[in-house]
C-alpha positions as a printed NumPy array, in Angstrom:
array([[  0.055,  -0.07 ,  -0.006],
       [  1.37 ,   3.462,  -0.619],
       [  1.945,   5.415,   2.037],
       [  0.026,   9.063,   1.484],
       [  2.334,  11.903,   2.241],
       [  1.199,  15.001,   3.817],
       [  1.136,  18.064,   1.656],
       [  1.631,  21.606,   3.438],
       [ -1.629,  23.546,   3.602],
       [ -3.695,  20.286,   3.195],
       [ -5.842,  19.849,   5.85 ],
       [ -6.341,  15.888,   6.066],
       [ -9.581,  13.848,   6.871],
       [-10.142,  10.081,   8.293],
       [-13.234,  10.855,   5.355],
       [-14.617,  12.617,   3.015],
       [-18.241,  12.226,   1.37 ],
       [-19.383,  14.076,  -1.666],
       [-22.266,  13.32 ,  -3.504],
       [-24.721,  14.807,  -6.632],
       [-22.16 ,  16.736,  -8.316],
       [-23.655,  16.323, -11.75 ],
       [-20.986,  16.789, -14.496],
       [-22.401,  17.348, -17.5  ],
       [-24.462,  19.669, -16.563],
       [-24.163,  23.574, -16.717],
       [-24.848,  23.792, -12.931],
       [-22.459,  21.476, -12.206],
       [-19.712,  23.574,  -9.513],
       [-16.687,  21.627, -11.202],
       [-14.465,  24.437, -10.194],
       [-15.821,  24.839,  -6.524],
       [-15.196,  21.026,  -5.965],
       [-12.013,  20.9  ,  -7.476],
       [-10.966,  23.685,  -5.236],
       [-12.13 ,  21.208,  -2.321],
       [-10.368,  18.524,  -3.33 ],
       [ -7.226,  20.057,  -3.87 ],
       [ -6.911,  21.736,  -0.275],
       [ -8.178,  18.463,   1.16 ],
       [ -7.005,  14.618,   1.714],
       [ -8.654,  11.587,   3.345],
       [ -7.756,   7.81 ,   3.389],
       [-11.141,   7.419,   2.29 ],
       [-13.185,   9.48 ,  -0.419],
       [-16.451,   8.114,  -0.88 ],
       [-18.28 ,   9.179,  -3.744],
       [-22.116,   8.848,  -3.051],
       [-23.813,   8.642,  -6.22 ],
       [-24.917,  11.049,  -9.159],
       [-21.252,  12.474,  -9.955],
       [-22.261,  12.34 , -13.846],
       [-25.614,  13.05 , -15.15 ],
       [-26.203,  10.567, -17.53 ],
       [-29.753,  11.976, -17.598],
       [-28.238,  15.06 , -18.64 ],
       [-25.854,  13.494, -21.186],
       [-28.498,  11.711, -22.799],
       [-30.346,  14.903, -23.52 ],
       [-27.488,  17.255, -24.821],
       [-24.243,  17.458, -24.891],
       [-22.11 ,  19.759, -21.864],
       [-18.85 ,  18.644, -20.466],
       [-15.924,  21.464, -19.507],
       [-12.572,  20.982, -18.906],
       [-13.396,  21.604, -15.568],
       [-15.355,  18.216, -15.209],
       [-12.018,  16.482, -17.059],
       [-10.095,  17.998, -14.02 ],
       [-12.593,  16.907, -11.317],
       [-12.51 ,  13.178, -12.661],
       [ -8.674,  13.411, -13.187],
       [ -8.2  ,  14.827,  -9.591],
       [-10.152,  11.952,  -8.058],
       [ -7.893,   9.066, -10.054],
       [ -4.772,  10.774,  -9.125],
       [ -5.828,  11.043,  -5.074],
       [ -6.747,   6.867,  -5.706],
       [ -3.265,   6.679,  -7.264],
       [ -1.546,   8.186,  -4.291],
       [ -3.122,   5.938,  -1.944],
       [ -6.776,   6.951,  -0.933],
       [ -9.38 ,   4.728,  -1.101],
       [-12.187,   5.825,  -3.148],
       [-15.45 ,   3.763,  -3.076],
       [-17.905,   5.14 ,  -5.376],
       [-21.631,   4.274,  -5.027],
       [-23.627,   5.095,  -8.347],
       [-26.961,   6.942,  -7.779],
       [-30.166,   7.538, -10.461],
       [-28.263,   9.828, -12.531],
       [-25.709,   7.481, -12.666],
       [-27.11 ,   4.564, -12.658],
       [-25.508,   2.932, -15.506],
       [-22.226,   2.739, -13.855],
       [-23.726,  -0.1  , -11.776],
       [-23.525,  -2.262, -13.894],
       [-20.035,  -2.423, -12.62 ],
       [-21.132,  -2.694,  -9.053],
       [-18.088,  -5.231,  -7.458],
       [-15.395,  -3.928,  -9.732],
       [-11.917,  -2.567,  -8.398],
       [ -9.644,   0.063, -10.385],
       [ -6.838,   0.283,  -8.968],
       [ -7.471,   1.957,  -5.376],
       [-11.161,   2.411,  -7.249],
       [-14.09 ,   0.363,  -5.728],
       [-17.482,   0.597,  -6.675],
       [-20.468,  -0.59 ,  -4.604],
       [-24.072,  -0.728,  -4.435],
       [-23.539,   0.479,  -0.324],
       [-21.081,   0.278,   2.149],
       [-20.492,  -0.011,   5.565],
       [-18.333,   2.752,   6.998],
       [-16.571,   2.013,  10.756],
       [-16.214,   5.228,  12.9  ],
       [-13.592,   5.821,  15.194],
       [-15.48 ,   4.782,  18.066],
       [-16.85 ,   1.404,  16.476],
       [-20.208,   2.838,  15.346],
       [-21.238,   1.509,  11.943],
       [-22.885,   3.504,   9.146],
       [-25.011,   2.489,   6.104],
       [-23.592,   4.394,   3.226],
       [-25.852,   4.759,   0.211],
       [-27.195,   6.886,  -2.325],
       [-30.573,   7.115,  -1.315],
       [-32.37 ,   6.719,  -4.801],
       [-33.924,   3.822,  -3.752],
       [-36.065,   5.2  ,  -1.001],
       [-37.654,   8.135,  -3.106],
       [-41.032,   6.689,  -4.214],
       [-40.832,   8.789,  -7.281],
       [-37.741,   7.541,  -8.583],
       [-38.575,   4.151,  -8.012],
       [-42.223,   3.324,  -8.651],
       [-42.592,   6.233, -11.25 ],
       [-39.745,   6.956, -12.938],
       [-40.734,   9.176, -15.528],
       [-41.676,  11.472, -13.573],
       [-38.576,  11.729, -12.144],
       [-37.639,  13.029, -15.289],
       [-40.598,  15.276, -15.565],
       [-39.278,  16.569, -12.282],
       [-35.68 ,  16.729, -13.867],
       [-36.711,  18.975, -16.663],
       [-38.689,  21.154, -14.119],
       [-35.428,  21.607, -11.86 ],
       [-33.599,  23.08 , -15.128],
       [-35.874,  25.266, -15.796],
       [-35.919,  26.433, -11.892],
       [-32.027,  26.209, -12.174],
       [-32.325,  28.235, -15.283],
       [-34.328,  31.03 , -13.35 ],
       [-31.867,  31.095, -10.4  ],
       [-28.97 ,  31.96 , -12.561],
       [-30.925,  34.948, -13.799],
       [-31.999,  36.178, -10.475],
       [-28.421,  35.674,  -9.411],
       [-27.374,  37.753, -12.427],
       [-29.316,  40.736, -11.351],
       [-28.282,  40.167,  -7.351],
       [-24.618,  40.479,  -8.185],
       [-25.668,  43.193, -10.359],
       [-26.47 ,  45.442,  -6.844],
       [-23.812,  43.23 ,  -4.92 ],
       [-25.757,  40.847,  -3.398],
       [-24.29 ,  37.173,  -2.503],
       [-25.958,  34.666,  -4.337],
       [-29.251,  32.941,  -3.185],
       [-30.795,  29.68 ,  -4.161],
       [-34.07 ,  29.339,  -5.218],
       [-34.473,  25.795,  -5.353],
       [-33.67 ,  25.656,  -1.624],
       [-35.824,  28.458,  -0.439],
       [-38.335,  26.466,  -2.499],
       [-37.589,  23.053,   0.075],
       [-38.071,  25.085,   3.031],
       [-41.131,  26.976,   2.564],
       [-43.446,  24.208,  -0.201],
       [-45.249,  21.882,   1.817],
       [-44.826,  19.196,   0.135],
       [-41.547,  19.342,  -0.428],
       [-40.815,  19.235,   3.385],
       [-43.139,  16.129,   3.406],
       [-40.776,  14.585,   0.995],
       [-37.516,  15.512,   2.957],
       [-39.513,  13.913,   6.035],
       [-40.275,  10.911,   4.431],
       [-37.119,  10.17 ,   2.876],
       [-35.227,  10.909,   5.846],
       [-37.369,   8.389,   7.914],
       [-37.214,   6.046,   5.511],
       [-33.501,   6.209,   5.695],
       [-33.28 ,   5.713,   9.417],
       [-35.551,   2.541,   8.82 ],
       [-33.271,   0.966,   6.297],
       [-30.639,   1.897,   8.691],
       [-32.06 ,   0.28 ,  11.629],
       [-33.191,  -3.024,   9.595],
       [-29.546,  -3.329,   8.475],
       [-28.317,  -3.132,  12.451],
       [-26.182,   0.148,  11.638],
       [-26.099,   3.159,  13.87 ],
       [-26.613,   5.378,  11.639],
       [-26.626,   6.435,   7.968],
       [-24.731,   8.453,   5.08 ],
       [-26.181,   9.492,   1.92 ],
       [-26.814,  11.979,  -0.651],
       [-30.108,  12.319,  -3.275],
       [-32.246,  15.394,  -1.898],
       [-29.654,  18.151,  -1.963],
       [-29.954,  18.825,   1.763],
       [-27.095,  18.931,   3.716],
       [-28.003,  17.665,   7.374],
       [-26.787,  16.039,  10.482],
       [-29.055,  14.806,  13.102],
       [-30.298,  11.895,  15.011],
       [-34.125,  10.158,  14.277],
       [-35.029,   7.953,  16.836],
       [-31.931,   6.95 ,  18.183],
       [-30.001,   6.563,  14.583],
       [-27.786,   9.089,  13.062],
       [-29.111,  10.928,   9.591],
       [-26.312,  12.329,   8.341],
       [-26.889,  13.821,   4.618],
       [-23.625,  15.341,   2.567],
       [-25.779,  17.957,   0.264],
       [-24.579,  18.384,  -3.263],
       [-22.112,  20.127,  -5.391],
       [-24.645,  22.296,  -6.981],
       [-26.177,  24.606,  -4.857],
       [-24.873,  24.144,  -1.223],
       [-21.283,  22.805,  -2.253],
       [-20.958,  20.864,   0.971],
       [-19.49 ,  17.631,   1.875],
       [-19.235,  15.321,   5.082],
       [-16.151,  14.642,   6.264],
       [-14.668,  12.374,   9.425],
       [-12.057,  14.122,  11.51 ],
       [ -8.961,  12.438,  12.737],
       [-10.761,  11.887,  16.021],
       [-14.233,  10.604,  14.92 ],
       [-15.769,  14.363,  14.933],
       [-17.974,  14.695,  12.067],
       [-18.887,  18.066,  10.512],
       [-20.83 ,  19.546,   7.566],
       [-18.436,  21.788,   5.32 ],
       [-20.501,  24.474,   3.505],
       [-17.394,  25.215,   0.79 ],
       [-19.131,  28.667,   0.149],
       [-18.744,  29.575,   3.62 ],
       [-14.704,  28.655,   3.337],
       [-12.899,  28.936,   0.135],
       [-12.791,  33.005,  -1.215],
       [-13.078,  31.635,  -4.336],
       [-16.807,  30.01 ,  -4.417],
       [-18.388,  33.116,  -5.209],
       [-16.348,  33.801,  -8.104],
       [-17.1  ,  30.015,  -9.134],
       [-20.55 ,  30.221,  -8.922],
       [-20.566,  33.783, -10.988],
       [-19.181,  31.947, -13.685],
       [-21.096,  28.871, -14.243],
       [-24.392,  30.778, -13.379],
       [-23.332,  33.121, -17.016],
       [-24.372,  30.811, -19.771],
       [-22.244,  29.803, -22.326],
       [-21.642,  31.812, -25.588]])
């Protein structure tokens, strides 16, 4: 096994979880994620689904150089000794055909069990299996994805105007998630379903993505972690060397995130 050499100025964690990057779309915050990957290292990197958006690529091709850079950075981390666990989601479900395969130190899994410093066991999975729309009415999920695209384009227009007035980035979809009753009910049902699955599998907690909503809380004695996304939240879940878990919101840490969002929000010429 190759020993990972410490890099000056880089923060090292025991484990990092990222999901819902949606490479292959203009809304993907690839530069911000690349910035995050350059600033961090970990023994294990979990890619918790929807890293590449095959749904979007199937409708129209978009692949920026920064998207290549993210993939190359992940592979470089694996070559240097990081254990990379890739758990495909619904938007990159085609990669589920490779479950069980190993590519050097990168392994593809349907789900995984992470054991914390204190011995607690966490079920790691994307979570789309517990989204009733994705599971039972996939056509409706495609419709919802198209509606989300429309909302994101509207969000871009709003934020161009906000930047004109010197105002910070504002997420329309995040606002709707916490204001629309049905969205709140969906998130609650999703979280409860994930907790039930963790209990059924005999784990102490669950770590997932899918709903683009970063969260850390305990539900009926089961720990629920959601690492968020790299479209709006630009968030990651990390486990410190001492076993502490923390949600990092990169837009609150990195001075480059504002310019990154501004660049991504502008439509291609």
